[in-house]
N, C-alpha and C positions, 0 to 999 in steps of 0.2 A: 504494500500500500504506500501511496505517496505521503500520507499524513505522518508527520514527524511526532513520535511519542516522546514525552519528557524522559522516559527511561532510556531512550537511545543514548543520551549523554552518559548515563551510568554503564551502558553496554560498551560504549566506546572506551571509557576509562578502564573497565574490567578487561577488555580486549588488549589494551596497551599493557596492563599489569600481566596478563597471561603471556603476551609476547615477550616481555622482559623475563618472566620466570622460565619460559621455554628456552630462551637464549642462554640464561644462566645454567639451566639443567644441561643443555647441550655442551656448554663450556666445561662443566665439572665432569661430564661423561668423557669428553675428549681428554681432559687432564688425567682422569683415572686410567683410561686406555693407554696413554703415553707412559705413565708411571709403571703400569703393568708390563708394557712392552720392554721398558728399560730393565725391570726386574728379570724378565725372561731372558733378555740378552745377557745379563750378568750371570744368571744361572747356567745358561748354555756355554758361555765363555769359560766359566769355572770348570764345568764338566769336560770340555775339550782340552783345556790346559792340563787338567788332572790326568786325562787319558794320554796326552802327549808325553807328559812327564813320566807316567808309569811305563810307557814303552821305552823311553830313553833310559830309565833307571834299571830296567831289566838287564841291560848290557853293562851295568856297572856305572857308578857315579861318584865323584868326589863328595866329601861331607859338606863342603862349602856350597855346592849346588843344591844339596838337600836342604840346607838352612835357608838359602835364597827361595827355594820353592815353597817351603813351609811359611816363610815370611810373606810371600806374595799370596799364597792361599789365605792366610790370616787376613791380609788386607782385602782380598776379594770377599771373604766371609763378612767382614765389617761393612763393606759397601753393600752387600746383599741384605744384611740386617737393616741397615739404614733405609734401603729401598723398600724393604717390607714395611717398615714403620711409615714411610711416605705413602705406600699403597693403602695401608690401614686408614691414614688420615684422609686420603682422597676418596676412599670408599665411604667414610663417615660423612664427608661433605656431600657426596652424591645421595646418600640415604637421607640426608637433611633437606636436600633440594627437592626430592620427589614429593613429599607431602605438601611443600609450599606450592609446587606446580599444580598438584591435584586441587588444593584449596582455591587457587585462582581459576582453575577450570570449572569447578563446581559453582563458584560465584558467577562467572559469566553465564553458565548454563541456567542458573536460577533467574538471572535477569532476562535471558532470552525466553524462558518459559512465561515470565510475567508479561513480556512484550507480546508474545503470541496470544496469550489470554486477552490482553487488552485489544489486540487487533481483531480477535474472534468476536469479542463483545461489541466492538464498533461495527464489524461487518453484520452482525445480527441486528443491531440497532438500525443500520442503514437499510438492510433488507426489509425490516418491519416498516420503516418510513416509506420506502418505495412501494411496498405492498399497500399501505394505507392510502398513498397518493393514487395508486392505480385503482383502488377500490372507489375512492372518491370520484375519480374521473369517470369510471364506469357508471357509478350512480348518477352522476351529472348528465351523462349521455342518455341514460334511461329516462331521467326526468324530462330532458329536452324532447325525446322522442314521444313520451307520454303527453307532454304539453302540446306538441305539434299534432298528434293524432286526435286530441280532444277538440281542437279548433276546426 
């Protein structure tokens, strides 16, 4: 309908809020995915490095290389632990953003339902008015015919 309902302003504001919440949710989802990908890369690198070292160590290795390997693995393990904490934090941010997005979506939906009800009520009122006008016109035509036939 072309008639502008006052609730349209609320719908527009709620849509803006939902758009912002959607953008934020997308951002935290991408952030979490990036952090998870980095963690997976670190884990894969650690496994590959360990396998390479194990193959090399089977043919004999100086003690210094063993200490260097162990120090590097310890550093990788520290980085992996840190990345896991970052992933936990990113997951928490994502889980916090979901209900906020859902709240904005429900709010917009509620306003749209109210608007639809208002439009339905207006359509019913308009239909009744048009029917009343049609009935009055038909009655007027009948009266005119009756008046013309009496003369």
